[in-house]
C-alpha positions as CSV (number, residue, x, y, z in Angstrom):
1,X,-3.1,32.6,-37.8
2,X,-5.7,33.4,-35.1
3,X,-6.3,29.7,-34.5
4,X,-2.5,29.0,-34.4
5,X,-2.0,31.7,-31.8
6,X,-4.9,30.4,-29.7
7,X,-3.3,26.9,-29.7
8,X,0.1,28.3,-28.7
9,X,-1.4,30.5,-25.9
10,X,-3.2,27.4,-24.5
11,X,0.1,25.4,-24.7
12,X,1.9,28.2,-22.8
13,X,-0.8,28.1,-20.1
14,X,-0.5,24.4,-19.6
15,X,3.2,24.7,-18.8
16,X,2.6,25.9,-15.2
17,X,3.2,22.7,-13.2
18,X,5.8,20.7,-15.1
19,X,8.3,21.0,-12.2
20,X,5.9,20.6,-9.3
21,X,7.2,17.2,-8.1
22,X,10.9,16.9,-7.2
23,X,12.2,13.4,-7.1
24,X,15.0,12.2,-4.8
25,X,16.6,9.0,-3.8
26,X,20.0,7.5,-3.0
27,X,20.6,3.9,-2.1
28,X,17.5,2.7,-4.0
29,X,14.7,0.6,-3.0
30,X,15.4,-3.1,-3.8
31,X,12.5,-4.8,-5.5
32,X,14.1,-8.2,-4.7
33,X,14.8,-7.9,-1.0
34,X,11.5,-6.8,0.7
35,X,13.3,-6.1,3.9
36,X,14.7,-2.9,2.3
37,X,11.2,-1.7,1.8
38,X,10.7,-1.4,5.6
39,X,13.8,0.8,5.9
40,X,12.3,4.1,5.1
41,X,15.6,5.9,5.7
42,X,16.7,4.6,2.3
43,X,15.1,4.6,-1.2
44,X,13.0,7.2,-2.9
45,X,11.2,10.3,-1.7
46,X,9.4,13.3,-3.2
47,X,8.8,16.9,-2.5
48,X,5.3,17.8,-3.9
49,X,4.8,21.5,-4.6
50,X,1.1,20.9,-5.6
51,X,0.6,21.6,-1.9
52,X,1.3,24.6,0.2
53,X,3.4,24.1,2.3
54,X,5.0,21.4,0.1
55,X,4.6,17.8,1.2
56,X,7.5,15.5,1.7
57,X,6.9,11.7,1.5
58,X,8.5,8.4,0.9
59,X,7.8,6.6,-2.4
60,X,8.0,2.8,-1.8
61,X,7.4,1.9,-5.5
62,X,10.2,3.8,-7.1
63,X,13.6,2.0,-7.0
64,X,15.7,4.2,-9.3
65,X,18.7,5.9,-7.7
66,X,19.5,9.6,-8.4
67,X,23.2,9.9,-7.8
68,X,23.3,13.6,-8.4
69,X,21.8,13.5,-12.0
70,X,18.1,14.1,-11.9
71,X,15.4,15.5,-14.2
72,X,11.7,14.9,-14.6
73,X,8.5,16.3,-16.1
74,X,4.9,16.6,-14.8
75,X,1.6,16.8,-16.7
76,X,-0.4,20.1,-16.5
77,X,-2.0,18.9,-13.3
78,X,1.4,18.6,-11.6
79,X,1.6,14.7,-11.7
80,X,4.7,12.9,-12.8
81,X,4.8,11.8,-16.4
82,X,8.5,10.8,-16.8
83,X,11.9,11.0,-15.1
84,X,15.5,10.2,-15.7
85,X,18.9,9.9,-14.0
86,X,20.8,10.1,-17.3
87,X,20.9,6.4,-17.7
88,X,17.3,5.4,-18.2
89,X,13.9,7.1,-18.8
90,X,11.0,5.9,-16.7
91,X,7.3,6.6,-16.7
92,X,5.0,7.4,-13.8
93,X,4.6,3.6,-13.1
94,X,8.4,3.3,-12.6
95,X,8.7,1.3,-15.8
96,X,11.1,2.0,-18.7
97,X,10.2,4.3,-21.6
98,X,13.9,3.6,-22.3
99,X,15.7,1.0,-20.1
100,X,19.1,2.3,-21.4
101,X,20.3,5.6,-22.7
102,X,23.8,7.0,-22.8
103,X,25.3,3.6,-22.8
104,X,29.0,3.1,-22.5
105,X,31.8,2.4,-20.0
106,X,30.5,5.1,-17.6
107,X,27.0,3.6,-17.7
108,X,28.4,0.3,-16.6
109,X,30.4,1.9,-13.8
110,X,27.2,3.3,-12.3
111,X,25.0,0.2,-12.9
112,X,24.4,-1.4,-9.5
113,X,23.4,-5.0,-9.5
114,X,21.7,-6.2,-6.3
115,X,20.4,-9.7,-6.0
116,X,20.7,-10.1,-9.7
117,X,18.7,-7.0,-10.5
118,X,20.2,-4.1,-12.5
119,X,19.6,-0.7,-10.9
120,X,21.2,2.2,-12.8
121,X,22.4,4.7,-10.1
122,X,22.8,7.8,-12.3
123,X,25.8,9.2,-14.0
124,X,26.9,11.4,-11.2
125,X,27.1,14.5,-13.3
126,X,25.6,17.6,-11.6
127,X,22.7,19.0,-13.6
128,X,23.8,16.8,-16.6
129,X,20.3,15.7,-17.6
130,X,17.4,17.9,-18.8
131,X,13.9,17.0,-20.0
132,X,12.5,19.6,-22.2
133,X,9.0,19.8,-23.8
134,X,8.9,19.9,-27.6
135,X,8.2,23.5,-28.6
136,X,5.2,22.7,-30.8
137,X,4.1,19.1,-30.4
138,X,2.1,18.4,-27.2
139,X,3.1,15.3,-25.3
140,X,6.5,15.0,-27.1
141,X,9.7,15.6,-25.1
142,X,13.4,15.9,-25.6
143,X,15.8,14.7,-23.0
144,X,19.4,15.9,-23.2
145,X,22.2,14.1,-21.3
146,X,25.9,14.5,-20.7
147,X,28.4,11.7,-21.2
148,X,31.4,11.3,-19.0
149,X,34.9,9.9,-19.7
150,X,38.0,9.5,-17.6
151,X,41.3,10.7,-18.9
152,X,44.6,8.7,-18.5
153,X,45.5,11.0,-15.6
154,X,42.3,10.0,-13.8
155,X,40.4,13.3,-14.4
156,X,36.7,13.4,-15.3
157,X,35.9,14.9,-18.6
158,X,32.5,15.5,-20.1
159,X,33.1,15.3,-23.7
160,X,29.7,15.0,-25.5
161,X,26.0,15.8,-25.2
162,X,23.4,13.5,-26.6
163,X,19.6,13.5,-26.7
164,X,16.6,11.2,-27.0
165,X,13.0,11.9,-28.0
166,X,9.9,10.3,-26.4
167,X,6.1,10.7,-26.2
168,X,4.2,10.4,-23.0
169,X,0.8,11.7,-21.8
170,X,-2.3,10.8,-19.8
171,X,-3.5,8.9,-22.9
172,X,-0.2,7.2,-23.3
173,X,1.1,6.9,-19.8
174,X,3.5,4.0,-20.6
175,X,5.3,6.3,-23.0
176,X,6.9,5.6,-26.4
177,X,10.6,6.0,-27.2
178,X,11.1,7.7,-30.6
179,X,14.9,7.9,-30.8
180,X,17.8,7.9,-28.4
181,X,21.6,8.6,-28.1
182,X,21.7,11.1,-30.9
183,X,25.0,13.0,-30.7
184,X,24.4,16.7,-30.4
185,X,28.0,17.9,-29.8
186,X,31.4,16.4,-28.9
187,X,33.3,19.0,-26.9
188,X,35.1,19.7,-23.6
189,X,31.9,20.3,-21.7
190,X,31.0,21.1,-18.1
191,X,28.5,18.7,-16.7
192,X,25.7,21.2,-16.4
193,X,23.0,22.2,-19.0
194,X,19.9,24.4,-18.9
195,X,17.4,25.9,-21.3
196,X,15.6,29.3,-21.7
197,X,12.4,30.0,-23.4
198,X,12.9,31.9,-26.7
199,X,11.6,35.4,-26.9
200,X,8.8,34.2,-29.2
201,X,7.3,32.3,-26.2
202,X,7.5,28.9,-28.0
203,X,11.0,27.7,-28.8
204,X,13.9,27.0,-26.5
205,X,17.6,28.0,-26.2
206,X,19.7,25.2,-24.9
207,X,22.9,26.3,-23.1
208,X,25.9,23.9,-22.4
209,X,28.9,25.6,-20.7
210,X,32.4,24.4,-21.6
211,X,34.5,23.0,-18.8
212,X,36.9,25.9,-19.0
213,X,34.3,28.0,-17.3
214,X,34.4,30.9,-19.7
215,X,32.6,29.6,-22.8
216,X,29.3,28.0,-23.7
217,X,27.6,26.3,-26.6
218,X,24.1,27.6,-27.5
219,X,21.5,25.6,-29.4
220,X,18.1,26.5,-30.8
221,X,15.3,24.0,-30.3
222,X,12.4,24.9,-32.6
223,X,9.6,23.0,-34.4
224,X,12.0,21.8,-37.1
225,X,14.5,20.3,-34.6
226,X,17.7,21.2,-32.8
227,X,20.3,23.5,-34.3
228,X,23.7,24.6,-33.2
229,X,23.5,28.4,-32.9
230,X,26.8,29.7,-31.5
231,X,29.7,29.3,-29.1
232,X,29.7,32.2,-26.7
233,X,33.2,33.5,-25.9
234,X,33.5,35.7,-22.9
235,X,36.9,36.9,-24.0
236,X,38.3,36.0,-20.5
237,X,41.4,34.0,-20.0
238,X,41.1,30.2,-20.1
239,X,42.9,29.2,-16.9
240,X,40.8,26.2,-15.8
241,X,42.1,23.3,-17.9
242,X,40.4,20.5,-15.9
243,X,37.0,22.0,-15.0
244,X,33.9,19.8,-15.2
245,X,31.5,20.1,-12.3
246,X,29.0,22.9,-11.5
247,X,25.6,24.4,-12.2
248,X,24.1,26.7,-14.8
249,X,20.9,28.6,-14.3
250,X,18.8,31.3,-16.0
251,X,16.9,33.9,-14.1
252,X,13.1,33.4,-14.1
253,X,12.7,36.4,-16.5
254,X,15.4,35.0,-18.8
255,X,17.4,38.2,-18.8
256,X,20.5,36.6,-17.1
257,X,22.5,33.4,-17.2
258,X,25.0,32.3,-14.7
259,X,27.2,29.3,-14.3
260,X,29.7,28.2,-11.6
261,X,32.2,25.7,-12.9
262,X,35.0,24.1,-10.8
263,X,37.3,21.1,-10.8
264,X,36.6,18.1,-8.5
265,X,40.2,17.7,-7.5
266,X,41.6,21.2,-7.2
267,X,40.7,24.2,-5.1
268,X,41.8,27.1,-7.2
269,X,40.4,28.7,-10.3
270,X,36.7,27.8,-10.1
271,X,34.7,30.3,-12.1
272,X,31.5,32.2,-11.4
273,X,30.3,33.7,-14.6
274,X,27.4,36.1,-15.0
275,X,26.0,37.2,-18.4
276,X,23.1,39.0,-19.8
277,X,21.0,37.0,-22.2
278,X,19.1,38.1,-25.3
279,X,16.1,35.8,-25.7
280,X,15.5,36.9,-29.2
281,X,19.0,36.4,-30.6
282,X,20.3,33.7,-28.2
283,X,23.4,35.8,-27.5
284,X,25.1,36.1,-24.1
285,X,26.8,39.5,-23.6
286,X,28.2,41.8,-21.0
287,X,29.8,38.9,-19.2
288,X,31.4,39.2,-15.8
289,X,33.5,36.6,-14.0
290,X,35.2,36.0,-10.7
291,X,37.4,33.3,-9.3
292,X,35.9,31.3,-6.5
293,X,37.7,29.6,-3.6
294,X,36.8,25.9,-3.4
295,X,39.3,24.9,-0.7
296,X,36.4,24.1,1.6
297,X,35.2,21.2,-0.6
298,X,32.7,20.6,-3.3
299,X,30.3,23.5,-3.6
300,X,29.4,24.9,-7.0
301,X,25.8,25.9,-6.6
302,X,24.2,28.9,-8.4
303,X,20.6,30.0,-8.6
304,X,18.4,33.2,-8.9
305,X,15.7,34.7,-6.8
306,X,12.0,34.4,-7.9
307,X,11.9,38.2,-8.8
308,X,15.1,37.9,-10.9
309,X,16.9,40.5,-8.9
310,X,19.4,38.4,-6.9
311,X,22.0,35.8,-7.9
312,X,23.1,33.3,-5.3
313,X,26.3,31.2,-5.3
314,X,27.8,28.8,-2.8
315,X,31.2,27.3,-2.3
316,X,30.6,24.7,0.3
317,X,31.2,26.9,3.3
318,X,29.5,30.2,2.3
319,X,26.5,31.4,0.4
320,X,26.8,34.8,-1.4
321,X,24.2,37.1,-2.8
322,X,24.7,39.4,-5.8
323,X,22.4,42.3,-6.6
324,X,21.7,42.4,-10.4
325,X,20.5,46.0,-10.1
326,X,24.1,47.0,-9.3
327,X,26.3,48.4,-12.1
328,X,28.7,45.5,-11.6
329,X,26.7,42.8,-9.8
330,X,29.6,40.5,-9.0
331,X,31.3,43.3,-7.1
332,X,28.1,43.9,-5.1
333,X,28.7,40.7,-3.2
334,X,27.2,40.0,0.2
335,X,27.8,37.0,2.3
336,X,24.4,35.8,3.6
337,X,25.4,32.5,5.3
338,X,28.4,30.7,6.7
339,X,28.2,26.9,7.3
340,X,27.7,26.5,11.0
341,X,29.4,23.1,11.3
342,X,26.3,21.0,11.8
343,X,26.8,17.3,10.9
344,X,24.1,14.7,10.4
345,X,24.2,11.2,11.8
346,X,22.2,8.7,9.8
347,X,22.7,6.0,12.5
348,X,22.6,7.7,15.9
349,X,22.5,4.3,17.7
350,X,25.8,3.3,16.2
351,X,28.7,5.0,18.1
352,X,31.0,4.4,15.2
353,X,28.8,5.8,12.5
354,X,30.1,8.6,10.2
355,X,28.9,12.2,10.7
356,X,28.2,14.0,7.4
357,X,28.4,17.8,7.1
358,X,25.1,19.6,6.1
359,X,27.0,22.2,4.1
360,X,26.2,24.1,0.9
361,X,26.8,22.4,-2.5
362,X,24.0,22.7,-5.0
363,X,21.2,25.3,-5.3
364,X,17.7,25.1,-6.8
365,X,14.8,27.6,-7.1
366,X,11.5,25.8,-6.4
367,X,7.9,26.6,-7.3
368,X,7.3,27.8,-3.8
369,X,9.8,30.6,-4.3
370,X,12.4,29.1,-1.9
371,X,15.9,28.1,-2.9
372,X,16.8,24.7,-1.6
373,X,20.4,23.9,-0.8
374,X,21.7,20.3,-1.0
375,X,24.9,19.3,0.9
376,X,27.9,17.8,-0.7
377,X,27.6,14.4,0.8
378,X,25.5,11.6,-0.8
379,X,24.5,10.1,2.6
380,X,22.4,12.7,4.4
381,X,18.6,13.1,5.0
382,X,18.7,16.9,5.3
383,X,18.9,20.1,3.3
384,X,19.0,23.8,3.9
385,X,16.8,26.5,2.4
386,X,16.9,30.2,1.5
387,X,13.5,31.2,2.8
388,X,13.0,34.6,1.1
389,X,15.4,34.9,-1.9
390,X,13.7,38.1,-3.1
391,X,15.1,40.0,0.0
392,X,18.4,41.7,0.0
393,X,21.2,40.7,2.4
394,X,20.7,38.5,5.4
395,X,16.9,39.2,5.1
396,X,16.8,36.4,2.5
397,X,16.9,34.2,5.6
398,X,19.2,31.2,5.1
399,X,17.9,28.4,7.3
400,X,20.6,25.8,7.7
401,X,19.7,22.1,8.0
402,X,16.1,23.1,8.2
403,X,14.6,20.7,5.7
404,X,14.5,17.1,6.9
405,X,14.2,14.6,4.0
406,X,12.3,11.3,4.2
407,X,15.2,9.3,2.9
408,X,18.9,9.6,2.2
409,X,19.5,11.9,-0.8
410,X,22.5,12.5,-3.0
411,X,23.9,16.0,-3.6
412,X,21.8,16.8,-6.7
413,X,18.9,19.2,-7.1
414,X,16.4,18.2,-9.9
415,X,17.2,20.0,-13.1
416,X,14.4,22.0,-14.8
417,X,14.2,24.9,-17.2
418,X,12.5,28.1,-15.9
419,X,9.0,27.1,-17.1
420,X,7.0,30.1,-16.1
421,X,8.4,32.4,-18.7
422,X,6.3,33.8,-21.6
423,X,7.4,35.8,-24.7
424,X,9.3,39.1,-24.7
425,X,6.2,41.3,-25.4
426,X,6.7,43.9,-28.1
427,X,10.2,42.6,-29.1
428,X,11.3,41.9,-32.7
429,X,10.8,38.2,-32.1
430,X,7.3,38.5,-30.6
431,X,5.7,37.3,-33.8
432,X,3.5,34.3,-32.8
433,X,0.6,36.0,-31.1
434,X,1.4,34.6,-27.7
435,X,0.8,36.9,-24.8
436,X,1.8,37.1,-21.2
437,X,-1.4,36.6,-19.4
438,X,-0.3,36.9,-15.7
439,X,-1.1,34.1,-13.3
440,X,-1.6,34.9,-9.6
441,X,0.0,32.7,-7.0
442,X,1.2,33.2,-3.4
443,X,2.3,31.5,-0.2
444,X,2.1,32.7,3.4
445,X,3.7,32.1,6.8
446,X,2.6,33.1,10.2
447,X,4.7,35.2,12.6
448,X,5.9,32.9,15.4
449,X,5.2,35.6,18.0
450,X,1.8,36.8,16.7
451,X,-0.2,34.2,14.8
452,X,-2.5,37.0,13.5
453,X,0.4,38.6,11.6
454,X,1.1,36.8,8.3
455,X,3.8,37.3,5.7
456,X,2.6,36.9,2.1
457,X,5.1,36.0,-0.6
458,X,4.1,36.6,-4.2
459,X,4.8,33.8,-6.6
460,X,2.9,35.1,-9.7
461,X,4.3,34.7,-13.1
462,X,3.9,35.6,-16.8
463,X,5.0,39.2,-16.3
464,X,2.7,40.6,-13.6
465,X,3.0,44.4,-13.3
466,X,0.4,45.4,-10.7
467,X,-0.5,43.6,-7.5
468,X,-3.7,44.0,-5.5
469,X,-4.4,42.2,-2.2
470,X,-7.8,41.8,-0.6
471,X,-7.3,40.3,2.9
472,X,-11.0,39.6,3.4
473,X,-11.2,41.5,6.7
474,X,-12.6,44.8,5.5
475,X,-9.2,46.5,5.4
476,X,-8.1,48.6,2.3
477,X,-6.5,46.8,-0.6
478,X,-2.7,46.7,-0.7
479,X,-0.5,47.0,-3.8
480,X,2.7,45.8,-2.3
481,X,4.1,42.8,-4.1
482,X,4.8,40.7,-1.0
483,X,3.2,42.3,2.1
484,X,2.7,41.6,5.7
485,X,-0.8,41.8,7.2
486,X,-2.2,41.6,10.7
487,X,-5.7,40.3,10.9
488,X,-8.1,41.7,13.6
489,X,-9.0,38.4,15.2
490,X,-9.1,34.6,14.9
491,X,-11.4,33.2,12.2
492,X,-11.4,32.3,8.5
493,X,-10.6,34.9,5.9
494,X,-10.8,34.7,2.1
495,X,-7.5,36.3,0.9
496,X,-7.4,37.2,-2.8
497,X,-4.5,38.3,-4.9
498,X,-5.1,40.0,-8.3
499,X,-2.2,40.5,-10.6
500,X,-2.4,42.5,-13.9
501,X,-0.5,43.8,-16.8
502,X,-1.6,45.7,-19.9
503,X,-2.9,42.4,-21.5
504,X,-5.1,40.9,-18.7
505,X,-5.5,40.1,-15.0
506,X,-5.9,37.0,-12.9
507,X,-7.1,36.4,-9.3
508,X,-6.4,33.6,-6.9
509,X,-8.3,33.3,-3.6
510,X,-7.5,31.1,-0.6
511,X,-9.4,30.6,2.7
512,X,-7.0,31.2,5.6
513,X,-8.0,30.0,9.0
514,X,-6.4,31.6,12.1
515,X,-6.9,29.9,15.4
516,X,-9.9,28.0,16.8
517,X,-12.8,29.2,19.0
518,X,-13.8,25.8,20.4
519,X,-14.0,22.1,19.9
520,X,-16.7,22.4,17.2
521,X,-15.0,25.1,15.3
522,X,-15.3,24.4,11.6
523,X,-12.2,26.3,10.8
524,X,-9.9,24.0,12.8
525,X,-11.4,21.0,10.9
526,X,-9.8,22.4,7.8
527,X,-6.4,21.7,9.2
528,X,-4.4,19.1,7.4
529,X,-1.6,17.3,9.2
530,X,0.9,14.9,7.7
531,X,3.5,13.0,9.6
532,X,6.5,11.3,8.1
533,X,8.1,8.9,8.4
534,X,5.8,6.4,10.1
535,X,7.3,4.2,11.5
536,X,10.0,6.7,12.6
537,X,13.5,6.1,13.9
538,X,14.9,9.5,14.5
539,X,13.2,12.7,13.3
540,X,9.5,13.1,12.6
541,X,8.5,15.7,10.0
542,X,5.1,17.2,10.9
543,X,3.5,19.4,8.3
544,X,0.5,21.6,9.2
545,X,-1.4,23.2,6.4
546,X,-4.7,25.0,5.8
547,X,-4.7,26.2,9.4
548,X,-2.6,28.7,11.5
549,X,-2.8,27.8,15.2
550,X,-2.9,30.4,17.9
551,X,-0.9,28.3,20.3
552,X,-0.4,25.0,18.6
553,X,1.4,22.1,20.2
554,X,1.9,18.4,19.5
555,X,1.9,15.9,22.3
556,X,3.4,12.4,22.0
557,X,1.7,10.0,24.5
558,X,2.7,6.4,25.3
559,X,0.2,3.5,25.6
560,X,-0.1,4.1,29.3
561,X,-1.4,7.6,28.7
562,X,1.8,9.3,29.8
563,X,3.0,12.3,27.8
564,X,6.6,11.7,26.8
565,X,7.2,14.6,24.4
566,X,5.6,17.9,23.7
567,X,6.6,20.7,21.3
568,X,5.2,23.9,19.9
569,X,3.8,23.5,16.4
570,X,3.5,26.2,13.7
571,X,2.0,26.4,10.3
572,X,4.3,24.7,7.8
573,X,7.0,22.1,8.5
574,X,8.0,21.1,12.0
575,X,10.7,18.7,13.1
576,X,10.2,16.5,16.2
577,X,13.2,14.7,17.6
578,X,12.1,11.1,18.4
579,X,15.5,9.6,19.0
580,X,15.2,9.4,22.8
581,X,12.0,7.4,22.8
582,X,12.0,3.6,23.1
583,X,10.4,1.4,20.4
584,X,6.7,1.1,20.5
585,X,3.3,2.6,19.5
586,X,2.5,6.2,20.5
587,X,-0.5,8.5,20.1
588,X,0.0,12.0,18.8
589,X,-2.3,14.8,19.6
590,X,-2.3,18.2,17.9
591,X,-4.0,20.8,20.0
592,X,-4.5,24.6,19.8
593,X,-4.9,26.4,23.1
594,X,-6.4,23.3,24.7
595,X,-8.6,22.3,21.8
596,X,-7.8,19.0,20.1
597,X,-7.4,19.7,16.3
598,X,-6.2,16.3,15.0
599,X,-4.9,13.1,16.5
600,X,-3.5,9.7,15.4
601,X,-0.9,7.0,16.0
602,X,2.8,6.8,15.4
603,X,5.2,3.9,15.5
604,X,8.8,4.4,16.9
605,X,11.2,1.7,15.6
């Protein structure tokens, strides 16, 4: 028993980075026509959360399209093992573990053939595919996927849920398909599925809402297989006969489940449902529901804050926040954002090009603690973000159209279960000897008016109860979960966060460099600068990490030595508008108070 518990504890600890790379791509890279490879506005791109701030980059090797449907899994080091769009399963080398899953009429409808090459575009179902680690066999994975049909009246109906099983690992990177297209349930389903860790810390609950928006099928995934557990009935009236599109999410602590289900072709009757969830019994209870206005267009996003206190929902035009500490959370509604009307132009040089709204459609909580917000169009290179979802009201800081993407994306957010969830310690189902050993993690941002004042955001997991911050400047330790701190002067400080509970503690330390004292300053040499895309046609994304400038700026200089653009640069992501510059080669220089920190070249096409 002791050996079994040890193995399970190690397996839990290895599940920290399985969602650390988010894959995107719409209008895929064509392996036959090499000219498409030069067009970095199209094709595949990634958000890599192995870095802080996360890195955004173009992936010229991957040619699979993600038309909304999107799921993947990383190894314990945060590197891609496998991914899927509901039509295929590919490995890290962009080769097929399964070249075809979910085959049928709908599969053929979304199979694009360019220059004789078949490129499956994805089924188009929002959150309809989910890769899930096997609860007891390392390197073995389930993948669940929804299957669409079209009724005689032309409405979309998701009527069954299937699954496949495959094996993939560092030792077997090509992957091995074990079985596929196993029918799990035939039902009137919504497109969305999710999973929650069982209270024993090992097994999974799989949740598939029905398209009426008031019921859900619940399955148990344990070492012996997949078992139908129950159909949850909220007791609420079924007045959404068409239904179909939406999202379902569990809070990071697994105590809540919410889904937002609407109908693609009608504006009335969309449902936002919130239920408590018992991770031991798999039962949803104390359900609350409200009708959501979808007259503004497609927008059925739902997600939770990192601290599991707030639920967020969007309906295309607005983003709302609900306080789960309230007696009736859905009545404690706060509007935290209204779409500001901004539209993105993919082809600014073409006066007849279509402008696409960067509105609010789908939500997703990321490993960096932000909630990313994808727009409803499938032809945009931009998202929004909720910067501090743990904060109440407008302090959550919704930053509209603030996340430029390397390539055109579709509306989907990658679908993952909440991985960083351990057992329910001390509960009746806590029988496997797995413990919540807390893991310390944080991110930081600098105040734009005072570079010495930093905001720290706690991202720790596995049930931390006590926080202790050492800022490395001789100041007293701080026990606030996500504090602000002002450092006394420029320099490099070793900032350590220790998190604890009654079982154990964990410490993470990072060297944070503030400002530079001269051209030979070692601190400024720590700065990492990435620019994308290069060549660039419109917007340049400049990411500065490992260094907080006192007065940072980037200078774009032409080949005659003339400065043609300059802009203030801060720690994190910065967007530079390059549209006004003629084609050619330019130098870029990142400086801080007159001291050159980094420099290089950029091509404007």
